[in-house]
N, C-alpha and C positions, 0 to 999 in steps of 0.2 A: 455673502450676507445670508441669513436665514430665510427658510421658506415659512411663509405664515399662512395658515389656512383657517378659514372662518365659516361658520355654519349659521344661516339665517332661517329660523323657523317658521311657521305658518303665520304667526301673529305679527305683522309688518311694523308694529309700534313697539317692538321689543327685541332687543338683541342680547343673545346670552352668551357669556364668555365661556370659552373651553379651556381645557389645559392647553398651554403653548410650549413646545419643545424648541427651544433656540439653538441648543448646541454649545460650542465654545465661542464665547464672545469675549474680547478683550476691551478693557476700558478705552483703548486707543481707537476702537471701532466707532466709537460714539461721534456724532457729527459736531457737537458742542465742546470737544476737547481739542486743544492745539498742543499735540505731543511733541513739538520740535525741540524742547529743551530736556528731554528724558535722559536723566542721569542717575546714579546711585544718591539716594538720600533727597530726591527732588519730591516737591509736593505740588498739588493742585491749588491755583489761586484764581478767583473769579475776575475776569476782566469786563468791567460794565461798559467800556467802549466798543469791544467786539462781541459782547454777549457770550463769551466763551470761557472755559476754563483752561488757563495756561499752566502748563507743566514748568516749574521753576525750582532751582536749588536755593534761592534766597528770597526774603521777603522785602521788597523794596517800595512798598505802597503805604503811604502815611494815613491811609483809612483802615489799615489792619491793626487790630489789637488782639493780643493773645493773653488771655485771662486764665492762668493755669494754677492758681493758689497761691500759698504763702512760702516765701523763699528765706 
């Protein structure tokens, strides 16, 4: 994981953000991604039960609507 550094200046009521250099971070490094089903053509689908994004090659959720135009 990346080293994160912060500076707090004299004004205790104000925190100023500085440039953050994270380095190489993969999507699967995030804690709210379940990458167990990673395969070619997979996509992320949010799982409201686990509060995570699941990697899946198919959409099997009745709550998902894909509106992509006219066919």
